C-alpha positions in Angstrom: -0.1 -0.1 -0.2 1.5 3.5 -1.0 2.7 6.0 1.9 -0.4 8.7 2.0 0.4 12.5 2.7 -1.7 14.9 2.9 0.8 17.5 1.3 -2.2 20.1 0.9 -2.8 20.2 4.3 0.7 20.2 5.1 1.6 23.0 2.7 -1.6 25.0 3.8 -0.6 24.9 7.8 3.3 26.0 6.5 1.7 28.9 4.6 -0.7 30.0 7.2 2.6 29.9 10.4 4.8 31.8 6.9 2.4 34.5 6.6 2.0 35.4 9.9 5.1 35.8 10.2 5.7 37.9 6.8 7.4 41.4 8.0 9.7 40.1 10.5 13.5 40.4 10.8 15.6 38.2 8.5 15.4 34.4 8.6 12.3 34.8 11.0 9.7 35.1 9.2 10.8 32.7 5.4 12.8 29.8 7.2 10.0 27.1 8.3 11.7 26.1 11.4 12.8 29.5 12.9 9.3 31.4 11.9 7.6 28.4 13.7 10.0 29.4 16.9 9.4 32.6 16.6 5.7 32.5 15.9 5.1 30.6 19.2 7.4 32.8 21.5 5.2 36.0 19.8 1.9 34.2 20.7 3.2 33.5 24.5 4.0 37.3 25.0 0.8 38.1 23.4 -1.2 36.1 25.9 1.2 37.5 28.7 0.8 40.9 27.6 -2.9 41.4 27.3 -2.8 40.4 31.1 0.3 43.2 31.3 -2.0 45.5 29.9 -4.4 45.7 32.4 -2.3 46.2 34.9 -0.2 48.9 33.0 -3.5 50.8 32.6 -4.5 50.7 36.5 -1.4 52.0 37.3 -1.5 54.6 34.8 -4.7 55.8 36.4 -3.4 55.5 39.7 -1.1 57.7 38.7 -3.7 60.2 37.2 -5.9 60.5 40.0 -3.2 61.4 42.6 -2.0 63.9 40.2 -5.5 65.2 40.3 -6.1 64.9 43.8 -2.9 66.7 44.5 -4.0 69.8 43.5 -6.9 69.7 45.2 -5.1 68.8 48.8 -5.7 65.3 48.8 -3.9 62.0 48.3 -4.7 59.4 45.8 -5.6 57.4 49.1 -7.5 59.9 50.6 -9.7 60.6 48.0 -10.5 56.8 47.1 -11.4 56.2 51.2 -13.7 59.1 50.8 -15.3 58.1 47.5 -16.0 54.8 49.1 -17.5 56.2 52.8 -19.5 58.5 50.2 -20.5 55.9 48.5 -19.7 57.4 45.3 -19.2 54.5 42.8 -16.9 55.4 40.0 -14.2 53.7 38.4 -10.4 54.7 38.0 -10.6 54.8 34.3 -13.2 57.6 34.4 -11.9 59.2 37.4 -8.4 59.6 35.4 -9.9 60.6 32.2 -11.5 63.2 34.4 -8.5 64.3 36.2 -7.1 65.1 32.9 -9.7 65.9 30.5 -12.3 67.8 32.5 -10.3 69.0 35.7 -13.7 71.6 37.1 -16.0 68.0 37.2 -13.0 66.2 39.2 -12.8 69.1 41.4 -16.7 68.8 41.9 -15.9 65.3 42.9 -13.4 66.2 44.9 -15.5 68.6 46.8 -18.3 66.6 47.1 -16.1 64.3 48.9 -15.0 67.1 51.1 -18.1 67.7 52.5 
């Protein structure tokens, strides 16, 4: 019985990886074994960094809220503690946006918390 190999599917599989690594530097984009290793590593980085991105943005929002709060004589932790005591439920993303782009609205929130 002759050996059966599905060369159409094999070629498609290789072509898919090589298409995805197109544009990579040097042999990373066109040599099969190097491209596979590079692609697998890229997928690991992608998976990891989708989580890291959330951490980085939360950190950025906290820095922006802290900067805005200090302009009004409060620290970040004081502001967040006061928001929770007053039961004002507003997330850090929105607070950071207000602190950066709408300082008068942020000031009203700080005044409401201080009162």
